[in-house]
N, C-alpha and C positions, 0 to 999 in steps of 0.2 A: 571792063573794070579797070580803073587807073591802077598800074602797077605799084605805086608807092603806097596805096592805101590797105594793101594786104597786110595782115599782122606780122608776117614773118619778115617782109621787107621793112616795115616801120621799125620793129624791134631791132632788127640788124643795124639800121640807120642809128639808132640810139646808142647801141653798143659801141659802134665803131666811132661815133661823135665822142663818147666817153673815153674811149681808148685813146684817141687822138688828143684830146684835152689833157689826160694824164701824162702822155709822152712828151707833150708840150712843156708841162709844168716840170717833169723831171729834168728836160734839157735846159730849161732856164735855171734851175736850181744848180745843175752842174756847172753851168757857165758862170753863175754867180760864186760859186765856191773856188773856181780856178782863178779868178780875176783878183788882183792884189787889193781891192777895194769893196767896199758893200756896195753894191748898184743901187739898191733902193734907197739908201740913205743919200748918195750922191745925186740921185735924181730928184728925190722928194725935198730933202732938207737943204741941199746946198744949190738946187734950182740948176743943175748942170744940164744945159738944153743939149749940148753936142753929144754928150753920152746918152741922152734919152733917145736922140734920133738914131745913134748906133744900135742901142737896144732895140728900139722898134724895127729897123732893118734886120736884126737877127732874128725877131720874133716872126716877122713875115717869112723869112728864110725857113725858119724851123717849121713854120705852119705849112708852107708849101710842100716840104719833104716828107711831113707827116701825111698830108692829103694825098700826095702822090703815091705814097707806100699803101695806104689804106684802100685807095681806089683801084690801084693797078694790080 
């Protein structure tokens, strides 16, 4: 039988995925609060593409850290 089809493994994957998403959003909110401006407003309303690329890189970095922490 395939390992990931077992109910325990499947539910564990769902739980870890949800934990990862929650940690990611908490980190994003913290970084948004410590920056001197509102990231969402700068990116969406003012179309600041440079800031959007920096935030995208930050999101990838946080995601990699969370994934490594959960996996390892």
